[in-house]
OpenMM code with the backbone's topology and positions (N, CA, C; nanometers):
from openmm import Vec3, app, unit

residues = "UNK UNK UNK UNK UNK UNK UNK UNK UNK UNK UNK UNK UNK UNK UNK UNK UNK UNK UNK UNK UNK UNK UNK UNK UNK UNK UNK UNK UNK UNK UNK UNK UNK UNK UNK UNK UNK UNK UNK UNK UNK UNK UNK UNK UNK UNK UNK UNK UNK UNK UNK UNK UNK UNK UNK UNK UNK UNK UNK UNK UNK UNK UNK UNK UNK UNK UNK UNK UNK UNK UNK UNK UNK UNK UNK UNK UNK UNK UNK UNK UNK UNK UNK UNK UNK UNK UNK UNK UNK UNK UNK UNK UNK UNK UNK UNK UNK UNK UNK UNK UNK UNK UNK UNK UNK UNK UNK UNK UNK UNK UNK UNK UNK UNK UNK UNK UNK UNK UNK UNK UNK UNK UNK UNK UNK UNK UNK UNK UNK UNK UNK UNK UNK UNK UNK UNK UNK UNK UNK UNK UNK UNK UNK UNK UNK UNK UNK UNK UNK UNK UNK UNK UNK UNK UNK UNK UNK UNK UNK UNK".split()
positions = [
    Vec3(-5.8818, -1.6718, 13.0243),
    Vec3(-5.8447, -1.5653, 13.0492),
    Vec3(-5.9752, -1.4797, 13.1136),
    Vec3(-5.9891, -1.4331, 13.2120),
    Vec3(-6.1013, -1.3423, 13.2691),
    Vec3(-6.0622, -1.2434, 13.2440),
    Vec3(-6.2304, -1.1591, 13.2627),
    Vec3(-6.2449, -1.0286, 13.2605),
    Vec3(-6.1635, -0.9375, 13.2518),
    Vec3(-6.0913, -0.9522, 13.4052),
    Vec3(-6.0088, -0.8135, 13.4499),
    Vec3(-5.8610, -0.8451, 13.3507),
    Vec3(-5.8234, -0.9588, 13.3184),
    Vec3(-5.7235, -0.9378, 13.2145),
    Vec3(-5.7282, -0.8765, 13.1173),
    Vec3(-5.8578, -0.9028, 13.0465),
    Vec3(-5.8897, -0.8285, 12.9367),
    Vec3(-5.9159, -0.7014, 12.9465),
    Vec3(-5.9604, -0.6402, 13.0362),
    Vec3(-5.9772, -0.5268, 13.0848),
    Vec3(-5.8089, -0.4426, 13.1070),
    Vec3(-5.7456, -0.5247, 13.1982),
    Vec3(-5.5924, -0.4681, 13.1980),
    Vec3(-5.5512, -0.4466, 13.0335),
    Vec3(-5.5949, -0.5529, 12.9671),
    Vec3(-5.4734, -0.5529, 12.8217),
    Vec3(-5.5476, -0.4120, 12.7629),
    Vec3(-5.6931, -0.4169, 12.7370),
    Vec3(-5.7891, -0.2858, 12.7260),
    Vec3(-5.6986, -0.1392, 12.7411),
    Vec3(-5.7176, -0.1415, 12.8595),
    Vec3(-5.6059, -0.0218, 12.9493),
    Vec3(-5.4467, -0.0022, 12.8593),
    Vec3(-5.4021, -0.1091, 12.8551),
    Vec3(-5.2523, -0.1173, 12.7998),
    Vec3(-5.2890, -0.0605, 12.6717),
    Vec3(-5.3696, -0.0970, 12.5781),
    Vec3(-5.3593, -0.0324, 12.4606),
    Vec3(-5.4177, 0.1158, 12.3955),
    Vec3(-5.5170, 0.1440, 12.5245),
    Vec3(-5.6102, 0.2343, 12.5259),
    Vec3(-5.4527, 0.3645, 12.6008),
    Vec3(-5.3318, 0.3538, 12.6586),
    Vec3(-5.2622, 0.4264, 12.7040),
    Vec3(-5.1189, 0.4325, 12.6311),
    Vec3(-5.1097, 0.3284, 12.5150),
    Vec3(-4.9886, 0.3080, 12.4753),
    Vec3(-5.0050, 0.3510, 12.2991),
    Vec3(-4.8792, 0.3578, 12.2436),
    Vec3(-4.9400, 0.3775, 12.0905),
    Vec3(-4.9359, 0.2532, 12.0054),
    Vec3(-4.9846, 0.1649, 12.0859),
    Vec3(-4.9901, 0.0053, 12.0215),
    Vec3(-5.1154, 0.0456, 11.9505),
    Vec3(-5.1287, 0.0045, 11.7967),
    Vec3(-5.2912, -0.0113, 11.7435),
    Vec3(-5.3438, -0.0936, 11.7562),
    Vec3(-5.3078, -0.2448, 11.7295),
    Vec3(-5.3894, -0.3649, 11.7745),
    Vec3(-5.2991, -0.4328, 11.8642),
    Vec3(-5.3732, -0.5324, 11.9662),
    Vec3(-5.2671, -0.6173, 12.0115),
    Vec3(-5.3900, -0.7466, 11.9990),
    Vec3(-5.2851, -0.8753, 11.9486),
    Vec3(-5.3975, -0.9801, 11.9437),
    Vec3(-5.3110, -1.0875, 12.0480),
    Vec3(-5.4246, -1.1736, 12.1113),
    Vec3(-5.3498, -1.2800, 12.1864),
    Vec3(-5.4196, -1.4077, 12.1724),
    Vec3(-5.3355, -1.4970, 12.1685),
    Vec3(-5.3802, -1.5992, 12.1670),
    Vec3(-5.3043, -1.7142, 12.2518),
    Vec3(-5.4467, -1.7959, 12.3301),
    Vec3(-5.4045, -1.8892, 12.4509),
    Vec3(-5.4151, -2.0546, 12.4005),
    Vec3(-5.4460, -2.1539, 12.4816),
    Vec3(-5.4766, -2.2530, 12.4338),
    Vec3(-5.6413, -2.2712, 12.3774),
    Vec3(-5.7065, -2.2422, 12.4479),
    Vec3(-5.8447, -2.2163, 12.3764),
    Vec3(-5.9088, -2.0893, 12.3730),
    Vec3(-5.8275, -1.9761, 12.3609),
    Vec3(-5.9063, -1.8472, 12.3482),
    Vec3(-5.8365, -1.7046, 12.2785),
    Vec3(-5.9035, -1.6553, 12.2166),
    Vec3(-5.8023, -1.5839, 12.1318),
    Vec3(-5.9108, -1.4527, 12.1577),
    Vec3(-5.8396, -1.3114, 12.1417),
    Vec3(-5.8664, -1.1814, 12.1886),
    Vec3(-5.7800, -1.0845, 12.0703),
    Vec3(-5.8462, -0.9932, 12.0232),
    Vec3(-5.7887, -0.8995, 11.9578),
    Vec3(-5.8649, -0.7512, 12.0045),
    Vec3(-5.7769, -0.6543, 12.0184),
    Vec3(-5.7990, -0.5566, 12.0379),
    Vec3(-5.7440, -0.4043, 11.9565),
    Vec3(-5.8127, -0.3645, 11.9148),
    Vec3(-5.7671, -0.2445, 11.7846),
    Vec3(-5.8378, -0.0965, 11.8356),
    Vec3(-5.7331, -0.0312, 11.8305),
    Vec3(-5.7718, 0.1215, 11.8580),
    Vec3(-5.8138, 0.1960, 11.7123),
    Vec3(-5.8724, 0.2891, 11.7081),
    Vec3(-5.9271, 0.3583, 11.6032),
    Vec3(-6.0469, 0.3266, 11.5421),
    Vec3(-6.1219, 0.2463, 11.6070),
    Vec3(-6.2711, 0.2806, 11.5700),
    Vec3(-6.3935, 0.4033, 11.5329),
    Vec3(-6.4375, 0.3760, 11.3899),
    Vec3(-6.4828, 0.4518, 11.3697),
    Vec3(-6.5880, 0.5548, 11.4509),
    Vec3(-6.6284, 0.4567, 11.5145),
    Vec3(-6.7755, 0.5060, 11.6278),
    Vec3(-6.6756, 0.5926, 11.7786),
    Vec3(-6.5815, 0.5916, 11.8064),
    Vec3(-6.5164, 0.6239, 11.9309),
    Vec3(-6.3513, 0.6063, 11.9032),
    Vec3(-6.2936, 0.7163, 11.9909),
    Vec3(-6.1628, 0.6987, 11.9814),
    Vec3(-6.0587, 0.6029, 12.0793),
    Vec3(-6.1763, 0.5353, 12.1556),
    Vec3(-6.1239, 0.4141, 12.2649),
    Vec3(-6.1233, 0.2929, 12.1900),
    Vec3(-6.0450, 0.2147, 12.2579),
    Vec3(-5.9990, 0.1183, 12.2071),
    Vec3(-6.1410, 0.0082, 12.1969),
    Vec3(-6.1639, -0.1099, 12.1046),
    Vec3(-6.2569, -0.1949, 12.1136),
    Vec3(-6.2259, -0.3246, 12.1127),
    Vec3(-6.3134, -0.4089, 12.1519),
    Vec3(-6.2650, -0.5495, 12.1206),
    Vec3(-6.3708, -0.5926, 12.0325),
    Vec3(-6.2309, -0.6191, 11.9441),
    Vec3(-6.2530, -0.6641, 11.7727),
    Vec3(-6.3387, -0.8116, 11.7841),
    Vec3(-6.2545, -0.8750, 11.8088),
    Vec3(-6.3059, -1.0230, 11.7728),
    Vec3(-6.2648, -1.1449, 11.9302),
    Vec3(-6.3435, -1.2227, 11.9568),
    Vec3(-6.3130, -1.2966, 12.0592),
    Vec3(-6.3581, -1.4053, 11.9920),
    Vec3(-6.2661, -1.5127, 12.0409),
    Vec3(-6.2906, -1.6566, 11.9711),
    Vec3(-6.2460, -1.7865, 12.0762),
    Vec3(-6.3540, -1.8736, 12.0541),
    Vec3(-6.3008, -1.9893, 12.1658),
    Vec3(-6.2409, -2.0766, 12.0698),
    Vec3(-6.1370, -2.1111, 12.0733),
    Vec3(-6.0782, -2.1934, 11.9529),
    Vec3(-6.0904, -2.3713, 11.9819),
    Vec3(-6.1190, -2.4385, 11.9214),
    Vec3(-6.1183, -2.5491, 11.9303),
    Vec3(-5.9870, -2.6258, 11.9242),
    Vec3(-5.9489, -2.7196, 11.9896),
    Vec3(-5.8324, -2.7852, 11.9806),
    Vec3(-5.7851, -2.8231, 11.8244),
    Vec3(-5.6594, -2.7822, 11.8262),
    Vec3(-5.6252, -2.8347, 11.6397),
    Vec3(-5.6854, -2.7943, 11.5234),
    Vec3(-5.7796, -2.6605, 11.5553),
    Vec3(-5.7941, -2.5433, 11.4784),
    Vec3(-5.7376, -2.4074, 11.5016),
    Vec3(-5.6091, -2.4188, 11.5738),
    Vec3(-5.5719, -2.2636, 11.6075),
    Vec3(-5.5137, -2.2381, 11.4398),
    Vec3(-5.4301, -2.3295, 11.4065),
    Vec3(-5.3603, -2.3226, 11.2476),
    Vec3(-5.4341, -2.2468, 11.1259),
    Vec3(-5.5816, -2.2722, 11.1513),
    Vec3(-5.6774, -2.2424, 11.0521),
    Vec3(-5.7181, -2.0917, 11.0732),
    Vec3(-5.7253, -2.0780, 11.2237),
    Vec3(-5.7590, -1.9493, 11.2810),
    Vec3(-5.6031, -1.8472, 11.2058),
    Vec3(-5.4897, -1.8924, 11.2744),
    Vec3(-5.4220, -1.8161, 11.2056),
    Vec3(-5.3716, -1.7780, 11.0526),
    Vec3(-5.4196, -1.8810, 11.0067),
    Vec3(-5.3775, -1.8393, 10.8677),
    Vec3(-5.5410, -1.7803, 10.8244),
    Vec3(-5.6304, -1.7981, 10.8599),
    Vec3(-5.7637, -1.6603, 10.8457),
    Vec3(-5.7299, -1.5512, 10.8789),
    Vec3(-5.6730, -1.5036, 10.9529),
    Vec3(-5.6366, -1.3790, 11.0602),
    Vec3(-5.5244, -1.3261, 10.9558),
    Vec3(-5.4361, -1.3822, 10.9636),
    Vec3(-5.2850, -1.3348, 10.8367),
    Vec3(-5.3473, -1.3212, 10.6820),
    Vec3(-5.4447, -1.3902, 10.6338),
    Vec3(-5.5162, -1.3532, 10.5258),
    Vec3(-5.5937, -1.2100, 10.5415),
    Vec3(-5.6500, -1.2184, 10.6218),
    Vec3(-5.7404, -1.0670, 10.6589),
    Vec3(-5.6634, -0.9518, 10.6626),
    Vec3(-5.5842, -0.9718, 10.6882),
    Vec3(-5.4761, -0.8849, 10.7604),
    Vec3(-5.4235, -0.8404, 10.5971),
    Vec3(-5.3794, -0.9422, 10.5301),
    Vec3(-5.2983, -0.8537, 10.4153),
    Vec3(-5.3685, -0.7854, 10.3152),
    Vec3(-5.5443, -0.8705, 10.3177),
    Vec3(-5.5901, -0.8168, 10.2348),
    Vec3(-5.6220, -0.6540, 10.2705),
    Vec3(-5.6824, -0.6143, 10.4201),
    Vec3(-5.6757, -0.5153, 10.4486),
    Vec3(-5.5301, -0.3607, 10.4017),
    Vec3(-5.4413, -0.4820, 10.4285),
    Vec3(-5.3048, -0.3634, 10.3754),
    Vec3(-5.3244, -0.3478, 10.2258),
    Vec3(-5.3551, -0.4294, 10.1408),
    Vec3(-5.3508, -0.3856, 9.9973),
    Vec3(-5.4274, -0.3151, 9.9419),
    Vec3(-5.5444, -0.3174, 10.0019),
    Vec3(-5.6674, -0.2619, 9.9970),
    Vec3(-5.6426, -0.1033, 10.0466),
    Vec3(-5.6047, -0.1034, 10.1655),
    Vec3(-5.5956, 0.0468, 10.1791),
    Vec3(-5.4393, 0.1447, 10.0985),
    Vec3(-5.3833, 0.1017, 10.0411),
    Vec3(-5.2429, 0.1348, 9.9970),
    Vec3(-5.3063, 0.1643, 9.8548),
    Vec3(-5.3507, 0.1142, 9.7607),
    Vec3(-5.3829, 0.1637, 9.6316),
    Vec3(-5.5263, 0.1100, 9.5605),
    Vec3(-5.6041, 0.1497, 9.5057),
    Vec3(-5.7358, 0.0986, 9.4596),
    Vec3(-5.7246, 0.1418, 9.2784),
    Vec3(-5.7320, 0.0421, 9.1729),
    Vec3(-5.7561, 0.0710, 9.0578),
    Vec3(-5.8641, 0.1731, 9.0056),
    Vec3(-5.8598, 0.2709, 8.9516),
    Vec3(-5.9940, 0.3507, 8.9401),
    Vec3(-6.0099, 0.2849, 8.7830),
    Vec3(-5.8601, 0.3166, 8.6755),
    Vec3(-5.8734, 0.2210, 8.5316),
    Vec3(-5.7530, 0.1662, 8.5299),
    Vec3(-5.7343, 0.1605, 8.3857),
    Vec3(-5.6463, 0.0742, 8.3365),
    Vec3(-5.4769, 0.1237, 8.4309),
    Vec3(-5.4838, 0.2891, 8.4153),
    Vec3(-5.3267, 0.3158, 8.4609),
    Vec3(-5.3611, 0.4209, 8.5731),
    Vec3(-5.4858, 0.4110, 8.6131),
    Vec3(-5.5093, 0.5231, 8.6973),
    Vec3(-5.4764, 0.4253, 8.8378),
    Vec3(-5.4986, 0.4924, 8.9522),
    Vec3(-5.4770, 0.4511, 9.0898),
    Vec3(-5.5268, 0.5314, 9.1886),
    Vec3(-5.5774, 0.5282, 9.3182),
    Vec3(-5.6010, 0.5658, 9.3972),
    Vec3(-5.5212, 0.5243, 9.5273),
    Vec3(-5.4059, 0.6325, 9.5643),
    Vec3(-5.3565, 0.5893, 9.7208),
    Vec3(-5.4531, 0.6138, 9.7893),
    Vec3(-5.4738, 0.5337, 9.8903),
    Vec3(-5.5394, 0.5693, 10.0023),
    Vec3(-5.4968, 0.5858, 10.1417),
    Vec3(-5.5780, 0.6627, 10.2369),
    Vec3(-5.5059, 0.6499, 10.3486),
    Vec3(-5.4946, 0.5146, 10.4388),
    Vec3(-5.3827, 0.4548, 10.4603),
    Vec3(-5.3515, 0.3366, 10.5806),
    Vec3(-5.4155, 0.3130, 10.7213),
    Vec3(-5.4666, 0.4552, 10.7507),
    Vec3(-5.4889, 0.4555, 10.8970),
    Vec3(-5.6216, 0.6114, 10.8925),
    Vec3(-5.6718, 0.6215, 11.0312),
    Vec3(-5.7243, 0.7265, 11.0467),
    Vec3(-5.6326, 0.8378, 11.1105),
    Vec3(-5.6126, 0.9384, 11.0676),
    Vec3(-5.5973, 1.0625, 11.1415),
    Vec3(-5.5989, 1.1710, 11.0703),
    Vec3(-5.5067, 1.2625, 11.1137),
    Vec3(-5.5076, 1.4412, 11.0229),
    Vec3(-5.4349, 1.3720, 10.8928),
    Vec3(-5.4616, 1.4827, 10.7607),
    Vec3(-5.3975, 1.4492, 10.6748),
    Vec3(-5.3277, 1.5819, 10.6463),
    Vec3(-5.1271, 1.5889, 10.6412),
    Vec3(-5.0756, 1.6971, 10.6008),
    Vec3(-5.0021, 1.6849, 10.5156),
    Vec3(-4.9789, 1.7649, 10.3809),
    Vec3(-4.8895, 1.7511, 10.2777),
    Vec3(-4.7667, 1.7713, 10.2892),
    Vec3(-4.7012, 1.8615, 10.4096),
    Vec3(-4.5556, 1.8989, 10.3885),
    Vec3(-4.5129, 1.8704, 10.5575),
    Vec3(-4.3840, 1.8455, 10.5797),
    Vec3(-4.3604, 1.8283, 10.6749),
    Vec3(-4.3820, 1.9588, 10.8057),
    Vec3(-4.4002, 2.0346, 10.7439),
    Vec3(-4.4027, 2.1720, 10.8375),
    Vec3(-4.4991, 2.2787, 10.7839),
    Vec3(-4.6053, 2.3563, 10.8990),
    Vec3(-4.6560, 2.4782, 10.8372),
    Vec3(-4.5988, 2.5535, 10.7101),
    Vec3(-4.4693, 2.5657, 10.7235),
    Vec3(-4.4273, 2.6860, 10.6375),
    Vec3(-4.3563, 2.5901, 10.5262),
    Vec3(-4.3828, 2.5103, 10.5274),
    Vec3(-4.2508, 2.3784, 10.4003),
    Vec3(-4.3401, 2.3609, 10.2829),
    Vec3(-4.2836, 2.3292, 10.1921),
    Vec3(-4.3371, 2.2855, 10.0656),
    Vec3(-4.4171, 2.1337, 10.0730),
    Vec3(-4.5041, 2.1406, 9.9644),
    Vec3(-4.5696, 1.9898, 9.9851),
    Vec3(-4.4481, 1.9025, 9.9841),
    Vec3(-4.4637, 1.7530, 10.0274),
    Vec3(-4.4050, 1.6548, 9.9661),
    Vec3(-4.4396, 1.6772, 9.8187),
    Vec3(-4.5538, 1.6261, 9.7811),
    Vec3(-4.5742, 1.6248, 9.6292),
    Vec3(-4.7018, 1.6946, 9.5890),
    Vec3(-4.7407, 1.7617, 9.4515),
    Vec3(-4.8231, 1.8163, 9.4116),
    Vec3(-4.8418, 1.7695, 9.2955),
    Vec3(-4.9945, 1.8541, 9.2267),
    Vec3(-5.0177, 1.7861, 9.0904),
    Vec3(-4.9564, 1.7916, 9.0128),
    Vec3(-4.8878, 1.6836, 8.9657),
    Vec3(-4.8006, 1.6825, 8.8245),
    Vec3(-4.6455, 1.6452, 8.8098),
    Vec3(-4.6277, 1.6188, 8.9997),
    Vec3(-4.4965, 1.5685, 9.0506),
    Vec3(-4.5150, 1.4052, 8.9653),
    Vec3(-4.3608, 1.3508, 8.9786),
    Vec3(-4.3560, 1.2298, 8.9458),
    Vec3(-4.3295, 1.1802, 9.0594),
    Vec3(-4.3586, 1.0333, 9.1546),
    Vec3(-4.3063, 1.0064, 9.2106),
    Vec3(-4.2833, 0.8516, 9.1612),
    Vec3(-4.2240, 0.7980, 9.2951),
    Vec3(-4.1183, 0.6807, 9.2491),
    Vec3(-4.1565, 0.5696, 9.4177),
    Vec3(-4.1644, 0.4682, 9.3977),
    Vec3(-4.1415, 0.3954, 9.5405),
    Vec3(-4.0564, 0.4383, 9.6004),
    Vec3(-4.0962, 0.4349, 9.7522),
    Vec3(-4.0102, 0.5044, 9.8948),
    Vec3(-4.0645, 0.6612, 9.8449),
    Vec3(-4.0824, 0.7080, 9.7723),
    Vec3(-4.0979, 0.8760, 9.7997),
    Vec3(-4.2011, 0.9191, 9.9067),
    Vec3(-4.1793, 0.9863, 9.9813),
    Vec3(-4.2805, 1.0784, 10.1304),
    Vec3(-4.3833, 1.1452, 10.0154),
    Vec3(-4.5466, 1.0890, 10.0453),
    Vec3(-4.6264, 1.1479, 9.9835),
    Vec3(-4.6967, 1.2505, 10.0815),
    Vec3(-4.6897, 1.2117, 10.2026),
    Vec3(-4.7806, 1.3022, 10.2984),
    Vec3(-4.7004, 1.2352, 10.4164),
    Vec3(-4.7828, 1.3113, 10.5485),
    Vec3(-4.7995, 1.2518, 10.6770),
    Vec3(-4.9380, 1.2511, 10.7129),
    Vec3(-4.9618, 1.1158, 10.7793),
    Vec3(-5.0862, 1.1269, 10.8751),
    Vec3(-5.0641, 1.0932, 11.0115),
    Vec3(-5.0833, 1.2077, 11.0580),
    Vec3(-5.0564, 1.2047, 11.2042),
    Vec3(-5.1803, 1.1249, 11.2861),
    Vec3(-5.1734, 1.0592, 11.3586),
    Vec3(-5.2589, 0.9559, 11.4710),
    Vec3(-5.1802, 0.9340, 11.5905),
    Vec3(-5.2696, 0.9775, 11.6919),
    Vec3(-5.2657, 0.9820, 11.8583),
    Vec3(-5.1086, 1.0609, 11.8383),
    Vec3(-5.1041, 1.1433, 11.7992),
    Vec3(-4.9832, 1.2365, 11.8476),
    Vec3(-4.8176, 1.1700, 11.7526),
    Vec3(-4.8611, 1.1052, 11.7121),
    Vec3(-4.7788, 1.0318, 11.5850),
    Vec3(-4.7645, 1.0502, 11.4457),
    Vec3(-4.6711, 1.0619, 11.3546),
    Vec3(-4.6200, 1.1334, 11.2992),
    Vec3(-4.5760, 1.0233, 11.1556),
    Vec3(-4.7054, 1.0073, 11.0817),
    Vec3(-4.6746, 0.8705, 11.0474),
    Vec3(-4.6255, 0.9142, 10.8615),
    Vec3(-4.5479, 0.8625, 10.7957),
    Vec3(-4.4638, 0.9413, 10.6595),
    Vec3(-4.5620, 0.7799, 10.6004),
    Vec3(-4.6109, 0.8763, 10.5176),
    Vec3(-4.6703, 0.7509, 10.3781),
    Vec3(-4.6098, 0.7779, 10.2778),
    Vec3(-4.5430, 0.6790, 10.2213),
    Vec3(-4.4627, 0.6558, 10.1082),
    Vec3(-4.5262, 0.5691, 9.9902),
    Vec3(-4.5159, 0.6442, 9.8969),
    Vec3(-4.5397, 0.5540, 9.7334),
    Vec3(-4.4981, 0.4322, 9.7266),
    Vec3(-4.5683, 0.3454, 9.6765),
    Vec3(-4.5270, 0.2092, 9.6299),
    Vec3(-4.5616, 0.1831, 9.5091),
    Vec3(-4.5428, 0.2821, 9.4079),
    Vec3(-4.5974, 0.2563, 9.2497),
    Vec3(-4.5419, 0.3797, 9.2218),
    Vec3(-4.4692, 0.3844, 9.0762),
    Vec3(-4.4488, 0.4826, 9.0176),
    Vec3(-4.5287, 0.5636, 8.9415),
    Vec3(-4.5414, 0.7176, 8.8932),
    Vec3(-4.6514, 0.7852, 8.8101),
    Vec3(-4.6314, 0.8575, 8.8288),
    Vec3(-4.7586, 0.9528, 8.8135),
    Vec3(-4.7229, 1.1166, 8.8182),
    Vec3(-4.8765, 1.1126, 8.8936),
    Vec3(-4.8758, 1.2484, 9.0222),
    Vec3(-4.9717, 1.2691, 9.0887),
    Vec3(-5.0431, 1.3574, 8.9984),
    Vec3(-5.1859, 1.3069, 8.9608),
    Vec3(-5.3168, 1.3327, 8.8900),
    Vec3(-5.3980, 1.4863, 8.9599),
    Vec3(-5.4055, 1.3992, 9.0921),
    Vec3(-5.4839, 1.5205, 9.1744),
    Vec3(-5.4656, 1.4922, 9.2974),
    Vec3(-5.4336, 1.5583, 9.4180),
    Vec3(-5.4661, 1.5212, 9.5864),
    Vec3(-5.5820, 1.5537, 9.5851),
    Vec3(-5.6161, 1.4298, 9.6752),
    Vec3(-5.7771, 1.4533, 9.7126),
    Vec3(-5.7808, 1.4806, 9.8429),
    Vec3(-5.7492, 1.4956, 9.8981),
    Vec3(-5.7582, 1.4836, 10.0589),
    Vec3(-5.7227, 1.6511, 10.0852),
    Vec3(-5.7531, 1.7030, 10.1956),
    Vec3(-5.7586, 1.8525, 10.2510),
    Vec3(-5.5939, 1.8729, 10.3580),
    Vec3(-5.5201, 1.9553, 10.3263),
    Vec3(-5.4468, 1.9984, 10.4474),
    Vec3(-5.4841, 2.0404, 10.6000),
    Vec3(-5.4730, 1.9211, 10.7096),
    Vec3(-5.4828, 1.9784, 10.8268),
    Vec3(-5.6191, 1.8873, 10.8417),
    Vec3(-5.6891, 1.8378, 10.7673),
    Vec3(-5.8364, 1.7942, 10.7397),
    Vec3(-5.7893, 1.6344, 10.8135),
    Vec3(-5.9095, 1.5683, 10.8903),
    Vec3(-5.9188, 1.4214, 10.9408),
    Vec3(-5.9601, 1.3462, 10.8044),
    Vec3(-5.8801, 1.2576, 10.8077),
    Vec3(-5.8881, 1.1345, 10.6589),
    Vec3(-5.9681, 1.0063, 10.7588),
    Vec3(-6.0261, 0.9265, 10.7063),
    Vec3(-6.0448, 0.7572, 10.7426),
    Vec3(-5.9810, 0.6722, 10.6538),
    Vec3(-5.9943, 0.5391, 10.7033),
    Vec3(-5.9186, 0.4448, 10.6737),
    Vec3(-5.9800, 0.3964, 10.5396),
    Vec3(-5.8556, 0.3941, 10.4601),
    Vec3(-5.9339, 0.3709, 10.2800),
    Vec3(-5.9466, 0.4776, 10.2368),
    Vec3(-5.9734, 0.6111, 10.3074),
    Vec3(-5.9978, 0.7169, 10.2151),
    Vec3(-5.9155, 0.7319, 10.0999),
    Vec3(-5.9400, 0.7494, 9.9529),
    Vec3(-5.8545, 0.8358, 9.8718),
    Vec3(-5.7898, 0.9582, 9.9272),
    Vec3(-5.6209, 0.9332, 9.8866),
    Vec3(-5.5174, 1.0741, 9.9046),
    Vec3(-5.4961, 1.1438, 9.7466),
    Vec3(-5.4738, 1.0303, 9.7182),
    Vec3(-5.4013, 1.0741, 9.5415),
    Vec3(-5.4859, 0.9857, 9.4616),
    Vec3(-5.4963, 1.0789, 9.3318),
    Vec3(-5.4652, 1.0109, 9.2212),
    Vec3(-5.3341, 1.0098, 9.1528),
    Vec3(-5.3239, 0.8676, 9.1073),
    Vec3(-5.2021, 0.8930, 9.0219),
    Vec3(-5.2199, 0.7640, 8.8947),
    Vec3(-5.1393, 0.8582, 8.8037),
    Vec3(-5.1227, 0.7753, 8.6464),
    Vec3(-5.0327, 0.7026, 8.6380),
    Vec3(-5.0245, 0.5344, 8.6673),
    Vec3(-4.8890, 0.5031, 8.7242),
    Vec3(-4.8001, 0.5135, 8.5611),
    Vec3(-4.6781, 0.4735, 8.5797),
    Vec3(-4.6074, 0.4965, 8.4626),
    Vec3(-4.5040, 0.3718, 8.4295),
] * unit.nanometer
topology = app.Topology()
chain = topology.addChain("A")
for resn in residues:
    res = topology.addResidue(resn, chain)
    for name in ("N", "CA", "C"):
        topology.addAtom(name, app.Element.getBySymbol(name[0]), res)
């Protein structure tokens, strides 16, 4: 894979709604990810020269790290029954579907898996964030209309 091809891939990620692109060829792997904390432009996160026969090990390593990242972003235990629900992405936090609408949830509300908690706008896309646990909202930690970072706590929930 030559540098011109990599530049075209970066441009593709930059101008589309794709958050992450990973390509593997015979002895080459590149992953381009949007949402760097340093800038809004895509960056090449990893470039690996893969030895023949080690692709399977590399794929399982990448799969494991992606799985860990997703679960870390969803919730963190504070104590035995209290969990932080964290942002799975960088964006702008909105607690309601429209400025004049009621919030999806407020402190004291009961939640269940699949219940929409908020919206995070990222690159002009509105991403509904749903609960993955049952419980009661203790505290809303993010401010409406304010930016949030990846893995930033949004809600404190007492599990039921």
